[in-house]
C-alpha positions as CSV (number, residue, x, y, z in Angstrom):
1,M,-104.8,-1.4,30.6
2,A,-103.9,-4.1,27.9
3,A,-101.8,-1.4,26.2
4,L,-99.9,-0.9,29.4
5,C,-99.4,-4.5,30.0
6,T,-98.0,-4.9,26.7
7,L,-95.3,-2.1,27.2
8,R,-94.5,-3.5,30.3
9,M,-93.9,-7.0,28.6
10,K,-91.7,-5.3,25.9
11,R,-89.4,-3.5,28.4
12,L,-88.9,-6.9,30.4
13,V,-87.8,-8.8,27.2
14,N,-85.5,-5.7,26.3
15,L,-84.1,-6.2,30.1
16,W,-83.7,-10.0,29.6
17,N,-81.7,-9.5,26.1
18,A,-79.4,-6.9,27.7
19,A,-78.6,-9.1,30.7
20,A,-78.0,-11.9,28.1
21,V,-75.6,-9.8,26.0
22,I,-73.6,-8.8,29.3
23,L,-73.4,-12.4,30.3
24,L,-72.2,-13.5,26.9
25,V,-69.4,-10.8,26.9
26,S,-68.5,-11.7,30.6
27,M,-68.1,-15.3,29.6
28,G,-66.0,-14.4,26.3
29,G,-63.6,-12.1,28.1
30,S,-63.1,-15.0,30.8
31,A,-62.5,-17.2,28.3
32,A,-59.7,-15.0,26.7
33,Q,-57.7,-14.8,30.0
34,P,-55.5,-17.7,31.1
35,K,-56.6,-19.7,34.3
36,S,-54.3,-18.2,37.2
37,G,-53.2,-21.8,38.0
38,E,-52.1,-22.6,34.3
39,P,-48.0,-23.0,34.0
40,A,-47.9,-21.2,30.7
41,A,-49.1,-18.2,32.2
42,Q,-46.3,-17.6,34.8
43,P,-42.4,-17.8,34.0
44,K,-40.2,-20.4,34.9
45,T,-38.4,-19.9,37.9
46,I,-34.5,-21.3,37.7
47,L,-32.1,-20.9,40.5
48,F,-28.4,-20.7,39.6
49,I,-25.9,-21.6,42.5
50,D,-22.4,-20.7,41.5
51,S,-19.5,-22.3,43.2
52,F,-17.4,-19.0,44.0
53,G,-19.0,-15.8,43.1
54,P,-18.7,-12.7,40.7
55,N,-15.0,-12.4,41.0
56,F,-14.1,-15.6,39.2
57,Q,-14.2,-15.2,35.6
58,Q,-14.6,-18.9,34.6
59,G,-17.7,-19.2,36.6
60,I,-19.1,-15.8,35.2
61,L,-18.8,-16.6,31.7
62,W,-20.0,-20.1,32.0
63,S,-23.2,-18.8,33.8
64,R,-23.9,-16.0,31.4
65,E,-23.5,-18.6,28.4
66,I,-25.9,-21.0,29.8
67,Q,-28.4,-18.5,30.7
68,N,-28.4,-17.0,27.6
69,E,-28.8,-20.1,25.6
70,L,-31.6,-21.0,27.9
71,N,-33.7,-17.8,26.8
72,R,-32.9,-18.7,23.2
73,Q,-34.2,-22.2,23.8
74,S,-37.1,-21.8,26.3
75,P,-40.6,-21.6,24.8
76,W,-41.5,-19.9,28.2
77,S,-40.3,-16.7,29.9
78,L,-37.9,-17.4,32.7
79,D,-37.2,-15.8,36.0
80,I,-33.4,-16.7,36.6
81,Q,-32.2,-16.1,40.2
82,E,-28.4,-16.5,40.9
83,H,-26.4,-17.0,44.1
84,A,-22.9,-17.7,45.1
85,L,-21.6,-20.2,47.5
86,V,-18.9,-18.1,48.8
87,T,-18.3,-20.9,51.7
88,A,-16.7,-22.9,48.9
89,R,-13.7,-21.0,49.4
90,N,-13.0,-22.0,52.9
91,G,-15.3,-24.9,53.9
92,D,-16.9,-23.2,56.8
93,E,-19.8,-25.4,57.6
94,A,-21.4,-22.7,59.9
95,A,-21.7,-20.3,57.5
96,E,-22.7,-22.9,54.9
97,A,-25.8,-23.7,57.4
98,K,-26.6,-20.1,57.5
99,F,-26.8,-19.7,53.7
100,V,-29.3,-23.0,53.6
101,E,-31.6,-21.2,56.1
102,Y,-31.5,-18.1,53.9
103,L,-32.3,-19.9,50.8
104,R,-34.9,-21.8,52.4
105,V,-36.7,-18.9,53.6
106,L,-36.3,-16.8,50.2
107,Y,-38.1,-19.4,48.4
108,A,-40.5,-20.8,50.8
109,Q,-43.5,-19.2,49.2
110,R,-42.8,-20.5,45.9
111,P,-39.7,-23.0,45.1
112,P,-37.6,-22.8,42.0
113,D,-39.0,-25.2,38.9
114,L,-35.3,-26.1,38.4
115,I,-32.0,-25.9,40.4
116,V,-28.8,-25.6,38.0
117,T,-25.5,-25.8,40.0
118,M,-22.0,-24.3,38.4
119,G,-19.1,-26.4,39.3
120,G,-18.3,-28.9,41.8
121,P,-18.6,-27.2,45.0
122,A,-22.2,-25.7,44.3
123,A,-23.1,-29.5,43.0
124,R,-22.0,-31.1,46.5
125,F,-23.5,-28.3,48.5
126,I,-27.1,-28.9,47.0
127,Q,-27.0,-32.7,47.0
128,R,-25.8,-32.5,50.8
129,H,-28.7,-30.1,51.8
130,R,-31.3,-31.3,49.3
131,A,-33.5,-32.6,51.8
132,D,-33.6,-29.3,54.0
133,L,-34.3,-27.3,50.8
134,Y,-36.2,-28.5,47.6
135,P,-36.5,-32.6,47.8
136,T,-39.0,-32.7,45.0
137,T,-37.3,-29.8,42.6
138,P,-35.2,-31.3,39.8
139,M,-31.6,-30.4,39.7
140,L,-29.2,-30.1,37.0
141,L,-25.4,-30.4,37.8
142,A,-23.8,-28.2,35.1
143,A,-19.9,-27.4,34.3
144,V,-18.6,-29.9,36.8
145,E,-15.8,-32.4,36.4
146,V,-16.9,-36.0,36.1
147,R,-14.6,-36.8,38.9
148,L,-16.6,-34.5,41.3
149,V,-19.9,-36.3,40.8
150,D,-20.9,-38.6,43.3
151,P,-23.2,-41.0,41.7
152,S,-24.4,-42.3,44.9
153,M,-25.8,-39.0,46.0
154,L,-27.7,-38.4,42.8
155,S,-31.5,-38.9,42.8
156,E,-34.3,-39.5,40.2
157,Q,-34.7,-35.7,40.1
158,D,-31.0,-35.1,39.1
159,A,-29.4,-34.8,35.8
160,V,-25.6,-34.0,34.8
161,T,-24.0,-32.2,32.1
162,A,-20.5,-32.9,33.2
163,V,-17.0,-31.7,31.4
164,R,-14.0,-34.0,31.2
165,F,-10.6,-32.3,32.2
166,D,-8.0,-34.1,30.3
167,Q,-5.1,-33.0,32.0
168,V,-2.4,-34.6,29.6
169,A,-3.9,-32.6,26.6
170,P,-2.7,-29.2,27.8
171,V,0.5,-30.4,28.8
172,D,1.1,-32.3,25.4
173,N,0.2,-28.8,23.7
174,I,3.0,-27.0,25.5
175,L,5.6,-29.5,24.8
176,R,4.2,-29.6,20.9
177,L,4.7,-25.8,20.9
178,L,7.7,-25.4,23.1
179,P,9.5,-28.7,22.6
180,K,12.4,-27.7,24.8
181,T,10.3,-27.0,27.9
182,K,12.1,-28.4,31.0
183,V,9.8,-26.7,34.0
184,I,6.2,-26.2,33.9
185,A,4.9,-24.3,36.9
186,F,1.2,-24.9,38.1
187,I,-0.7,-22.1,39.5
188,L,-3.3,-23.5,41.7
189,G,-4.7,-21.9,44.8
190,N,-5.1,-23.6,48.4
191,S,-8.9,-23.8,49.0
192,P,-10.3,-27.6,49.4
193,G,-11.2,-27.9,45.8
194,E,-7.8,-26.3,44.5
195,R,-6.0,-28.7,46.8
196,F,-7.9,-31.5,45.2
197,W,-6.8,-30.6,41.7
198,T,-3.3,-30.1,42.8
199,G,-3.2,-33.8,43.8
200,E,-4.7,-34.8,40.8
201,Q,-2.1,-33.0,38.6
202,Q,0.6,-34.6,40.8
203,R,-1.1,-38.0,40.5
204,I,-1.4,-38.2,36.8
205,L,1.3,-35.8,35.3
206,G,4.2,-36.8,37.9
207,P,4.7,-40.3,36.6
208,L,4.0,-39.2,32.8
209,L,6.9,-36.2,33.0
210,A,9.2,-37.8,35.3
211,N,12.8,-37.4,34.6
212,K,11.6,-35.4,31.5
213,V,10.1,-32.0,32.9
214,E,10.0,-30.5,36.2
215,L,6.6,-30.1,37.7
216,I,6.3,-26.8,40.2
217,F,3.5,-26.1,42.5
218,C,3.2,-22.9,44.1
219,N,-0.5,-23.4,46.2
220,E,1.0,-23.4,49.7
221,R,2.7,-19.9,49.0
222,P,1.7,-16.5,49.5
223,F,0.4,-14.8,45.9
224,E,3.3,-12.4,46.4
225,E,5.8,-15.2,46.3
226,I,4.3,-17.0,43.6
227,L,4.8,-13.6,41.7
228,K,8.6,-13.6,42.4
229,E,8.7,-17.2,41.2
230,V,6.9,-16.9,38.0
231,A,9.4,-13.8,37.3
232,R,12.5,-15.8,37.8
233,L,11.7,-19.3,36.3
234,P,14.5,-20.8,34.4
235,P,14.9,-20.9,30.5
236,N,12.6,-23.2,28.7
237,S,9.9,-22.9,31.6
238,A,6.2,-22.6,30.9
239,I,3.4,-21.7,33.1
240,F,-0.1,-23.3,33.2
241,F,-2.7,-21.2,35.2
242,Q,-5.7,-23.2,36.4
243,Q,-7.2,-21.3,39.0
244,M,-6.4,-18.9,42.2
245,A,-9.2,-18.7,44.7
246,V,-7.3,-18.9,47.9
247,D,-3.4,-18.4,48.3
248,G,-1.4,-20.1,50.8
249,A,-1.7,-17.3,53.2
250,G,-5.6,-17.5,53.2
251,A,-6.1,-14.5,51.1
252,V,-9.0,-14.7,48.8
253,Y,-8.6,-13.6,45.2
254,G,-10.5,-13.6,42.1
255,D,-9.1,-15.7,39.0
256,K,-8.9,-12.7,36.6
257,E,-7.1,-10.5,38.9
258,P,-4.2,-13.2,39.7
259,L,-3.9,-14.1,35.9
260,K,-3.3,-10.4,34.8
261,R,-0.7,-9.5,37.4
262,I,1.0,-13.1,36.6
263,S,1.3,-12.1,33.1
264,E,2.7,-8.8,33.8
265,V,5.7,-10.3,35.5
266,A,6.2,-13.7,33.9
267,N,9.3,-14.5,32.3
268,A,7.6,-17.7,30.6
269,P,4.4,-18.1,28.3
270,I,1.1,-18.8,30.0
271,F,-1.3,-21.6,29.1
272,T,-4.6,-22.5,30.5
273,F,-7.6,-25.1,30.1
274,D,-10.9,-22.7,29.6
275,E,-11.8,-19.9,27.3
276,S,-12.7,-17.8,30.0
277,Y,-9.1,-16.9,30.5
278,F,-8.5,-16.3,27.0
279,T,-8.5,-12.5,27.1
280,G,-5.1,-11.8,26.1
281,E,-2.8,-13.2,28.9
282,V,-2.5,-16.7,27.6
283,V,-1.1,-18.4,24.6
284,G,-3.8,-20.8,24.2
285,G,-4.4,-24.6,23.1
286,P,-7.2,-27.1,23.8
287,M,-9.7,-25.4,26.3
288,F,-13.2,-25.7,27.3
289,S,-15.6,-23.4,25.6
290,P,-18.3,-22.1,27.6
291,A,-20.3,-21.3,24.5
292,E,-20.1,-24.6,23.2
293,G,-20.9,-26.2,26.6
294,A,-23.8,-24.2,27.2
295,R,-26.1,-25.5,24.1
296,P,-26.3,-29.1,25.6
297,T,-26.7,-27.9,29.1
298,A,-29.6,-25.7,28.1
299,A,-31.1,-28.2,26.0
300,V,-31.3,-30.6,29.0
301,A,-32.7,-28.0,31.2
302,V,-35.5,-27.4,28.8
303,R,-36.3,-30.8,28.7
304,I,-36.6,-31.0,32.4
305,L,-38.8,-28.0,32.3
306,E,-41.0,-29.9,29.8
307,G,-41.8,-32.7,32.6
308,E,-39.1,-35.2,31.3
309,K,-37.6,-37.2,34.1
310,A,-34.3,-35.7,34.8
311,S,-32.4,-39.1,35.5
312,G,-33.5,-40.4,32.3
313,I,-31.6,-37.6,30.4
314,K,-28.1,-38.6,29.5
315,V,-25.6,-36.7,27.7
316,P,-21.8,-37.3,27.1
317,P,-19.3,-35.3,29.3
318,I,-18.2,-32.1,27.4
319,G,-14.5,-32.2,26.4
320,F,-12.2,-29.4,25.1
321,S,-13.0,-27.7,21.9
322,M,-10.6,-27.0,19.0
323,P,-7.4,-25.5,20.0
324,K,-7.5,-21.7,19.8
325,Y,-4.4,-19.5,20.2
326,D,-3.6,-15.9,20.5
327,W,-1.5,-14.4,17.8
328,R,-0.1,-11.6,19.8
329,Q,1.3,-14.1,22.4
330,L,2.5,-16.5,19.6
331,Q,4.6,-13.5,18.3
332,R,5.8,-12.4,21.9
333,W,7.2,-15.6,22.5
334,N,8.4,-16.3,19.0
335,T,6.4,-19.4,18.5
336,S,6.1,-20.6,15.2
337,E,2.7,-21.2,13.6
338,S,3.9,-24.4,12.0
339,R,3.8,-26.1,15.3
340,L,0.3,-25.6,15.9
341,P,-2.2,-28.6,15.7
342,P,-4.0,-29.0,12.5
343,G,-7.4,-27.3,12.4
344,S,-6.3,-24.8,15.2
345,E,-7.8,-21.3,15.3
346,I,-5.7,-18.4,15.8
347,L,-7.6,-15.2,17.1
348,F,-6.4,-11.5,17.8
349,R,-4.2,-11.7,14.5
350,E,-3.5,-8.1,13.9
351,P,-4.4,-7.1,10.3
352,T,-1.8,-6.7,7.7
353,A,-1.2,-3.2,6.0
354,W,-3.1,-4.5,3.1
355,E,-6.1,-5.6,5.5
356,R,-6.1,-2.4,7.2
357,Y,-5.9,0.1,4.5
358,T,-7.1,-1.9,1.5
359,W,-9.1,1.0,-0.2
360,Q,-6.2,3.5,0.5
361,I,-3.6,0.9,-0.8
362,T,-6.0,0.2,-3.7
363,L,-6.3,4.0,-4.2
364,A,-2.5,4.6,-4.2
365,L,-1.7,1.6,-6.6
366,A,-4.3,2.7,-9.0
367,V,-2.8,6.6,-8.8
368,L,0.7,4.9,-9.5
369,L,-0.6,2.5,-12.1
370,V,-2.0,5.5,-13.9
371,Q,1.1,7.6,-13.1
372,A,3.2,4.7,-14.6
373,G,0.9,4.5,-17.6
374,L,1.3,8.3,-18.2
375,I,4.9,8.4,-17.6
376,S,5.5,5.4,-20.1
377,V,3.3,7.2,-22.3
378,L,5.5,10.3,-22.4
379,L,8.7,8.1,-22.3
380,L,7.6,6.4,-25.5
381,E,6.2,9.8,-27.0
382,H,9.7,11.6,-26.2
383,R,11.5,8.7,-27.6
384,R,9.5,9.0,-30.7
385,R,10.2,12.8,-30.9
386,R,13.9,12.1,-30.1
387,L,13.9,9.6,-33.0
388,A,11.8,11.9,-35.1
389,E,14.4,14.5,-34.3
390,V,17.1,12.4,-35.1
391,Q,15.7,11.2,-38.5
392,S,14.6,14.9,-39.1
393,R,18.2,16.1,-38.6
394,Q,19.6,13.3,-40.6
395,R,17.3,14.4,-43.5
396,M,18.1,18.1,-43.0
397,T,21.8,17.3,-43.2
398,E,21.3,15.2,-46.2
399,L,19.2,18.1,-47.8
400,A,21.6,20.5,-46.6
401,H,24.5,18.4,-48.2
402,V,22.5,18.3,-51.5
403,N,21.8,22.2,-51.1
404,R,25.7,22.6,-50.9
405,F,26.1,20.6,-54.0
406,S,23.6,22.6,-55.6
407,T,25.5,25.7,-54.6
408,A,28.7,24.6,-55.8
409,G,27.4,23.8,-58.9
410,E,26.2,27.6,-59.3
411,L,29.7,28.5,-58.1
412,S,31.6,26.0,-60.6
413,A,32.5,28.8,-63.1
414,S,33.9,31.0,-60.4
415,I,35.6,28.1,-58.5
416,A,37.1,27.0,-61.8
417,H,38.5,30.5,-62.4
418,E,39.8,30.8,-58.7
419,I,41.7,27.6,-59.6
420,N,42.8,28.2,-63.1
421,Q,44.2,31.4,-62.1
422,P,47.0,30.2,-59.8
423,L,47.5,27.2,-62.1
424,G,48.0,29.4,-65.3
425,S,50.6,31.7,-63.2
426,I,52.6,28.7,-61.9
427,L,52.7,27.2,-65.5
428,A,53.9,30.4,-66.8
429,N,56.5,30.8,-63.9
430,A,57.7,27.5,-64.4
431,E,58.2,27.8,-68.3
432,A,60.0,31.1,-67.4
433,A,62.3,29.5,-64.7
434,Q,63.1,26.7,-67.2
435,A,64.1,29.0,-69.8
436,I,66.5,31.2,-67.4
437,L,67.9,27.9,-66.3
438,K,68.7,27.1,-70.0
439,S,70.8,30.3,-70.4
440,P,74.8,30.0,-70.4
441,K,74.5,32.2,-67.1
442,P,71.1,31.3,-65.2
443,D,70.3,34.2,-62.7
444,V,69.8,32.1,-59.4
445,V,68.1,35.0,-57.6
446,E,65.5,35.4,-60.3
447,V,64.9,31.7,-60.4
448,S,64.5,31.8,-56.6
449,E,61.7,34.6,-56.9
450,I,60.1,32.6,-59.4
451,L,59.7,29.5,-57.5
452,D,58.6,31.8,-54.4
453,D,55.8,32.8,-56.7
454,I,55.0,29.1,-57.8
455,L,54.9,28.2,-54.1
456,S,52.4,31.1,-53.4
457,D,50.2,30.2,-56.3
458,D,50.0,26.3,-55.3
459,Q,49.1,27.5,-51.9
460,R,46.4,29.5,-53.1
461,A,45.0,26.8,-55.4
462,A,45.2,24.6,-52.3
463,E,43.3,26.7,-50.1
464,V,40.4,27.0,-52.7
465,I,40.3,23.2,-53.1
466,R,40.1,23.0,-49.1
467,R,37.4,25.5,-48.8
468,L,35.5,23.5,-51.6
469,R,36.2,20.1,-50.0
470,S,34.8,21.8,-46.7
471,L,31.8,22.7,-48.2
472,L,31.0,19.6,-50.0
473,K,32.1,17.0,-47.2
474,K,29.3,15.0,-45.8
475,A,29.8,14.9,-42.2
476,P,27.2,14.1,-39.0
477,F,26.0,17.1,-37.1
478,E,28.6,18.0,-34.6
479,L,28.9,20.8,-32.1
480,K,32.4,22.4,-31.5
481,N,33.8,25.7,-30.2
482,L,33.8,28.1,-32.8
483,D,34.4,32.1,-33.3
484,L,31.5,33.4,-35.4
485,N,33.8,36.0,-36.6
486,D,36.4,33.7,-38.0
487,L,33.5,31.6,-39.7
488,A,32.5,34.8,-41.6
489,R,35.8,35.8,-42.6
490,E,36.7,32.3,-44.0
491,T,33.2,32.4,-45.9
492,V,33.7,35.8,-47.5
493,G,37.1,35.0,-48.4
494,F,35.6,31.6,-50.1
495,L,33.1,33.7,-51.9
496,S,35.4,36.7,-53.0
497,G,36.0,35.0,-56.5
498,V,32.3,34.6,-56.9
499,A,31.5,38.3,-55.9
500,V,34.0,39.4,-58.4
501,G,32.6,37.3,-61.3
502,R,29.1,38.4,-60.4
503,K,30.5,42.0,-60.3
504,V,29.3,42.4,-56.5
505,E,31.1,44.0,-53.8
506,L,31.5,42.2,-50.6
507,I,31.8,44.5,-47.5
508,S,32.9,42.8,-44.1
509,E,32.6,44.7,-41.0
510,I,33.5,42.0,-38.5
511,T,33.8,42.9,-34.9
512,S,37.1,42.8,-33.0
513,E,35.3,41.5,-30.1
514,P,35.5,37.6,-30.2
515,L,32.3,35.7,-30.6
516,P,32.5,32.4,-29.0
517,I,29.5,29.8,-30.1
518,L,29.0,26.2,-29.9
519,G,28.2,25.2,-33.4
520,D,28.8,23.0,-36.4
521,R,31.4,24.8,-38.7
522,V,30.3,23.3,-42.2
523,Q,26.4,23.8,-41.5
524,L,26.8,27.3,-40.2
525,Q,28.9,28.0,-43.1
526,Q,26.3,26.8,-45.4
527,V,23.9,29.2,-43.8
528,I,26.2,32.3,-44.2
529,L,26.7,31.1,-47.9
530,N,23.3,30.7,-48.8
531,L,22.3,34.1,-47.5
532,V,25.3,35.7,-49.5
533,M,24.3,33.9,-52.8
534,N,20.3,35.0,-52.1
535,G,21.6,38.6,-51.8
536,I,23.7,38.2,-55.1
537,D,20.8,36.6,-56.7
538,A,18.7,39.3,-55.6
539,M,20.7,41.9,-57.0
540,R,20.9,40.4,-60.5
541,D,19.0,43.3,-62.2
542,T,20.6,46.0,-59.7
543,P,23.0,48.5,-61.6
544,A,26.8,47.1,-61.2
545,E,27.8,50.2,-59.0
546,N,25.0,49.5,-56.6
547,R,25.6,45.6,-56.0
548,I,27.0,45.7,-52.4
549,I,26.4,43.0,-49.9
550,S,27.6,43.8,-46.4
551,I,28.4,41.1,-43.9
552,Q,28.4,42.7,-40.1
553,S,28.9,40.6,-36.8
554,S,28.2,42.0,-33.2
555,R,27.6,41.1,-29.8
556,A,24.1,41.7,-28.5
557,G,23.7,40.9,-25.0
558,N,24.6,37.3,-24.5
559,F,24.0,36.5,-28.1
560,A,26.2,36.7,-31.2
561,E,24.6,38.3,-34.1
562,L,25.5,38.3,-37.7
563,S,23.6,40.2,-40.7
564,V,23.8,39.8,-44.6
565,S,22.4,43.1,-46.3
566,D,22.0,43.5,-49.9
567,H,20.7,46.4,-52.1
568,G,18.1,44.4,-54.3
569,P,14.5,45.1,-54.3
570,G,13.6,43.9,-50.9
571,I,11.0,41.3,-49.8
572,P,7.4,42.0,-50.3
573,E,5.7,42.6,-46.9
574,D,3.2,39.7,-47.2
575,N,6.1,37.3,-47.9
576,L,8.3,38.1,-44.7
577,N,6.8,35.3,-43.0
578,E,6.9,32.7,-45.6
579,I,10.3,33.1,-47.1
580,F,11.4,30.7,-44.7
581,E,8.6,28.0,-45.5
582,P,9.9,24.9,-47.6
583,F,9.5,25.3,-51.6
584,F,8.8,29.2,-51.2
585,T,11.0,31.1,-53.6
586,S,11.0,34.7,-54.8
587,K,13.5,33.7,-57.7
588,A,12.5,33.6,-61.3
589,E,11.1,30.5,-62.5
590,G,13.7,27.7,-62.5
591,M,16.2,29.6,-60.5
592,G,15.7,27.8,-57.1
593,M,14.1,25.1,-55.3
594,G,12.9,27.2,-52.4
595,M,14.5,25.0,-49.8
596,G,17.8,27.1,-49.1
597,L,16.0,29.3,-46.3
598,S,14.2,26.8,-44.9
599,I,17.4,24.5,-44.4
600,A,19.0,27.9,-43.0
601,R,16.1,28.1,-40.5
602,T,16.4,24.5,-39.5
603,I,20.4,24.6,-39.0
604,I,19.9,27.6,-36.9
605,E,17.1,26.6,-34.9
606,A,19.1,23.3,-34.3
607,H,22.0,25.3,-32.6
608,D,19.5,27.3,-30.5
609,G,19.4,30.1,-32.3
610,Q,17.2,32.6,-34.4
611,I,17.0,34.0,-37.9
612,W,14.8,36.6,-39.4
613,A,14.5,39.0,-42.4
614,E,13.5,42.3,-42.7
615,N,13.6,45.2,-45.3
616,R,16.0,48.0,-45.1
617,D,14.9,51.5,-45.0
618,Y,17.0,52.5,-48.1
619,G,16.2,49.5,-49.8
620,G,17.2,46.1,-49.9
621,A,16.7,43.1,-47.6
622,S,18.8,42.2,-44.6
623,F,18.9,38.8,-42.8
624,R,19.9,38.6,-39.4
625,I,21.2,35.3,-37.3
626,R,21.3,35.1,-33.6
627,L,23.2,32.5,-31.7
628,P,23.9,32.0,-28.0
629,L,27.4,32.9,-26.8
630,I,29.3,30.3,-24.8
631,R,29.4,31.6,-21.1
């Protein structure tokens, strides 16, 4: 029995412990949940009343900006309900009473924590029907012009974040940008609120612009007539768009559509007072900014929701923001940016080509710079090459001149013999003529024959001297039309005396077909002279009867070809490609400098030609020159 009692007691203690644990967990869970009546657990309900409805751009933008700002500033979650006061367009009191009844029934179970009215009509509506709707709910009159707020109707539960519409500032802006303006057409509708603003514009601006600018108001006309009016405005006109809710015929419009249609037909620039219309149709200027106005409005709403007394919250009226302008409209109406007020902001500016294609232009410029650099380097290199070519040609000319003097030295004995022979003949003929003339009966016929011989010998000596002067003269490289055959004949004639002195036979096989080329006479003559003299030197050890040099000319396609062949020992095969190099010589030591053939190649290449050497099958060497013919 004792054991049984002990067991029962243990079970009872365990049940009590389990119950205690469950109770503690339950209490902890209850403590973690917010009480149902605490405000933090439920969203704050805000009732927005718009003056006109979703078709009016101005109201839509202001409402959206304020709601967005509220969500950013509020520490609570928000339940924002929005309704439009459509009766503001026509002032229908019967319909307004039905709308009041609708709102009362809609929020009967849970009145809103705050009412925010947008614009003057909504503010007056709530003030008139506060007692029938929510007498204890605080109200914030937002985006309402100060003139539309009746202080006598404000209660302890009301706060105001008004705007101040400076009607003179937009007109000053028009006259600043367009100083020649003579007519301003005001676009306003004919609803009760719009008629009020028409009267205000006339009251304030009429005396100010009297005898300066004509003011046109179209509020009593149908919209179609307004479109015709703005399409035929006189020169130096401007349009101020304020609102178009109801036209003169009673047709209801949203302000976005009228502004667009007016901009399509207007023959004058359009201005406005609110950024909600700054969507591409208006020029710009000082305007209300919904984004700027939303910040103080949302701040006041949060203070009211926190429990602060609404009537004790005072904020200054919201004015125009810094002027903003549409760059596209400035360009369209040829308006200079220099006329804009200081600090103005220009929007929708089309990017320049540089801004639009920055990296493409940068790449193109980089490529152009690289190309320009390469071209500059190439031009500089080309200039250096040309200069080097000129200097090389000058050196070649100098060296060729020295080579001709050297050749003339080698030919000095033969040249002296060529000159002395006609001079000796002249002397002998002159003495014979003198003796005949001293005789008693001079033979005149014989004397005449002697004089003919003297004249012939003199011409022969003069020709030898002319050829020598032509060979030795120092002249710049000059290309002229030549006949390679004539050049070869002249050179052979010059060397004929040398050949006789060296016991060498010169054989000329000059073609009868003309070989017109473009070349420098003296330098080409030097090439032929060098080749013939090399052939004569090569046959120094050849028997006299075999000392023959043949000079042949022919036509080979579009080229003139000249060959100089000898009967010497020929050129070693290993040296065929080296004989035209500078300072290479196959003559006995002391017989040459090894520059003759190098100079010859330089001269021929300067004439766009070719020169090469080859051994003949039956002994000796042959040098060939090929020069382009003149077409």
